[in-house]
N, C-alpha and C positions, 0 to 999 in steps of 0.2 A: 654742754656738760662742762662743769667747772674743772673737772680732772683733766680733760683734754686741753682746755685753754691753758691751764697751769703747765701741763707737759710741753705744750708748744712754746710757752715762755721760757721754760728751762732749756729747750733746744736752741732758742735764740741766744740765750746767755752762753751756751757752749760755743755757738758760732762766733760770738763777739770776743770771747776770752777762752779759747780752747786750752791753753796751757795752765789755766787756773785750777784744774782738777787733777787729782793724783793719777799717776801712771800705774797701770796694772800689767807690767811686763810678763808676768806668769801667764797671762791670757793671750799674749801675742805682742809682736813688735809694734810700739806706738799706741797701744790700747790705753785709754783713760776711762775713768768711771765717775759718774755723778749720781747722787741719790735724789730721787724725787718721791717723796712720801715713802711708800714701802717698795719702791722699784729702783733698780739699778739701770742706769743708761750707760752702755758701753759704746765708745766712739773712738775714732782716730782721725787725725788730720793728715790729708794727702794733697800735696800740691796746693796749699793754701785754702783747701776746702775741707769741711768737716763732714764725715760720714758717720751716721748713727748705725752702729753694727748690730746692736741687739738691745732690747729692753726686757728685763727679767724681774720677776717678783723676788723680793729680798728673802723670802722663805725658801726659795728653791735652792737646792744644792748644786753649786756650779759644776761639781764633779759629775753629777748625774746628767748634766746637759752637754758634757764633753768639753767644758770650758777650762778645766784644770787637768 
């Protein structure tokens, strides 16, 4: 699937340049976000490693997911 390949490529970019994407401090300490098509990838860098915390469709209300 092309979507999955593209998603993996975006995750690799996050791993290479984690500070390149905006912080979303309202969602938690160190949380950053990247957009992939209609999805938001939330991640944080911990001890020089990147952890993808959540992938959410952009139409979802973050409040309803308990993220805000």
